[in-house]
C-alpha positions, -999 to +999 in steps of 0.1 A: +306+072+405+284+094+382+309+088+353+307+051+358+269+052+358+268+073+326+293+049+309+271+019+320+240+035+305+258+043+273+268+007+269+233-005+276+220+020+250+243+006+224+232-030+232+195-020+230+201-002+197+218-032+182+191-055+195+163-032+181+180-031+147+181-069+145+145-071+156+133-046+131+153-061+102+134-094+106+141-125+085+137-132+048+114-160+036+081-174+048+088-191+081+117-170+090+097-138+082+069-151+105+095-157+133+108-122+127+073-108+131+069-126+164+103-114+175+094-078+166+062-081+186+080-095+216+106-068+214+080-040+212+062-055+242+095-056+262+104-021+252+070-008+263+073-027+296+106-013+305+103+022+290+068+034+296+067+063+321+103+056+330+129+085+333+165+085+342+158+108+371+132+084+385+156+054+381+184+073+400+159+082+427+149+046+429+185+034+433+193+062+458+163+074+477+142+042+477+170+020+488+179+044+516+143+047+527+139+009+527+170+004+548+157+030+573+123+014+574+137-020+584+164-008+607+146+022+625+142+001+657+179-009+658+202+010+681+234+013+660+251+035+686+248+007+712+271-016+693+295+010+678+320+004+706+323-033+699+351-048+677+341-056+641+341-093+646+314-089+672+296-058+659+287-070+624+274-104+633+253-087+660+239-062+636+232-089+610+212-108+637+193-077+647+185-069+610+173-105+605+150-102+635+137-068+623+128-084+589+114-116+604+091-100+629+074-078+602+061-111+586+032-133+597+042-164+617+040-188+588+060-165+565+085-158+593+093-195+594+096-197+556+119-167+557+141-182+585+143-215+566+153-197+534+181-178+552+194-209+569+195-229+537+213-201+519+240-199+545+242-237+549+251-238+512+280-215+519+291-236+548+294-265+524+320-245+505+343-243+535+358-276+522+367-288+557+358-322+570+345-326+606+379-341+614+397-310+601+413-325+570+412-306+538+390-316+509+406-317+475+374-317+455+360-281+457+338-287+427+320-315+445+312-291+474+299-265+450+277-290+434+264-301+469+256-265+477+235-258+446+204-277+458+203-257+491+206-224+472+179-235+448+155-243+476+164-210+493+158-191+461+124-208+456+114-199+492+125-163+488+106-161+455+074-175+471+077-150+499+082-122+474+051-132+454+030-134+486+041-100+498+037-085+463+002-099+461-007-083+495+009-050+484-010-049+451-043-057+469-036-030+494-026-006+467-059-010+450-077-003+483-055+027+490-062+041+456-099+040+463-093+055+497-073+083+481-102+091+458-126+092+488-103+114+508-098+139+481-136+139+476-139+151+512-121+184+505-130+211+480-115+206+446-126+239+431-113+273+440-136+298+459-142+333+445-167+358+459-168+395+467-131+398+459-120+369+481-100+342+462-091+309+479-068+283+463-058+251+480-033+222+476-029+189+494+000+164+489-001+133+512+033+118+521+018+084+513-012+075+492-035+089+519-027+113+547-039+131+578-041+167+565-075+184+561-086+217+546-120+230+538-140+262+532-177+260+542-205+285+536-219+297+569-242+325+557-243+319+520-211+331+504-211+363+525-196+345+555-174+314+551-156+291+575-120+282+565-101+254+581-067+237+578-059+208+602-032+183+607-039+149+624-010+133+642+005+104+623+005+094+586-010+070+563-043+051+567-048+057+605-043+094+601-067+094+570-094+077+590-091+104+617-091+131+591-125+117+578-138+116+613-127+153+618-143+164+585-176+147+592-178+160+628-169+196+619-195+198+592-221+182+613-216+207+641-217+236+617-249+223+602-263+221+638-256+259+642-225+260+663-200+288+655-167+302+668-152+290+701-183+270+709-179+250+677-143+242+684-151+233+720-178+208+709-154+194+683-127+190+709-150+172+733-161+148+705-125+141+695-113+136+731-139+108+734-133+091+701-096+092+691-067+073+707-052+089+738-018+092+720-033+112+691-041+149+686-052+174+660-038+208+653-064+230+637-069+266+624-105+276+620-116+310+609-149+327+600-143+352+572-168+380+561-161+381+524-174+416+519-154+433+546-124+410+550-130+407+588-117+374+601-124+358+635-103+327+642-092+300+666-057+285+663-056+252+682-019+246+683-015+249+645+014+264+626+008+302+626-007+313+593+012+341+575-007+374+568+011+392+541+004+430+544+004+454+516+033+472+533+054+441+526+055+430+563+044+396+576+020+391+605+017+357+622-016+344+636-001+324+666-019+297+686-047+308+708-054+273+723-041+238+728-044+212+700-077+192+699-080+159+716-057+166+746-078+183+773-116+179+775-124+212+791-097+233+772-107+269+765-106+282+729-100+319+726-111+338+695-089+364+679-097+389+652-078+403+623-086+424+592-077+412+557-073+444+537-076+447+499-044+434+483-034+413+513-030+375+515-033+349+542-013+317+538-024+287+558-001+256+558+007+224+577+041+214+592+048+192+562+060+224+545+083+238+572+095+204+585+105+190+551+141+177+553+167+172+526+193+144+524+216+163+549+188+163+575+184+201+571+149+215+577+131+238+553+120+258+583+098+288+589+126+313+581+129+300+546+091+300+542+089+336+554+117+347+530+099+329+501+067+348+509+085+381+508+104+373+476+072+362+458+047+387+471+038+398+436+026+363+426-010+353+422-026+327+445-022+296+423+013+304+409+024+311+445+013+277+457+028+259+428+061+276+431+062+271+469+056+234+465+083+232+438+107+251+461+101+227+490+107+197+467+138+213+452+151+217+488+144+181+496+162+170+465+165+132+467+150+130+501+113+119+501+090+143+520+081+125+552+050+144+561+018+155+544+019+189+528-012+212+526-015+249+516-043+274+514-040+309+501-068+334+509-064+366+489-085+397+490-083+415+457-077+452+455 
């Protein structure tokens, strides 16, 4: 298959080269030369349109990953196992009908009717090609039936094109809004590294979509001598999770400004979230208060992935959960644990988008692979470590698109 694709691209390249040569050669003489100039302008615009920011890898991913993700998106509510036992003559029509319903119900009522009419006209055009009269006698003019089918196909194509334009307009409008929302969301988290008294903090956030539900922050509690560090993961993805993330960020900073600290702070935050987020939502959160001079850390882990403390001895210590996630139980207790960050040691905080990243074989990156990575790259600085870890996760995913938000925070105490 790869050889066929490469041969196809080579043939396209030859055609493009020949076309470009003709365009650049132009025409001789007044009017022909003017036409040649227009032709060259058109060619340059077309070349810019179809080659700007385009790579072969991106095109292959578009043909492979995007098509697969689109199919999964529209068929994720279809139970393929339930019809697997049926014979093909029943299975495929039933699956086709279920896919049609899955597509139609994602449209507004008016567009749903337009979509149904376009599909019916498309198939009615094919029925016209059966060349069978109602009385069963054969028709000996197949060209006539093909001509009669063309109007139905044209009307169907026009309806599909109208639907495509309407959906594309909605998508582009939403894309503009999401781009603004992304700028706002990234403005809610620190975009500069923190350095003070030998403590270096580097962070990274990569939403699975344009916006996401991950949150990280470092907040001065007593100047720079004592800071609060937080990494949280809101359930869900996309815009709903991003709105909850903004609510979490504002609530946490407001409570810190009001003077709350430690377990009392997280308890107040939990009570607020229990009253203001949907009942089927929750937030996992790691919150720590770090003394930058001594490296003493007091923390609450509310159901979050255990941060990895990389000791100078080469061993790894995991800061496991001390409480339930936020937003579940109003009166939940939040125990505080303590740990010492010695000179030369590093604490890595992360969200489950790292460990739960899947490749095309549905294999999980997993905590074991993350732990092994940390041990193999213990010599790296904070920023190179984060960059290499993200690259390692993406290499593992290969053509599979990461399905969850990915956030990392590295807290290093220099020797």
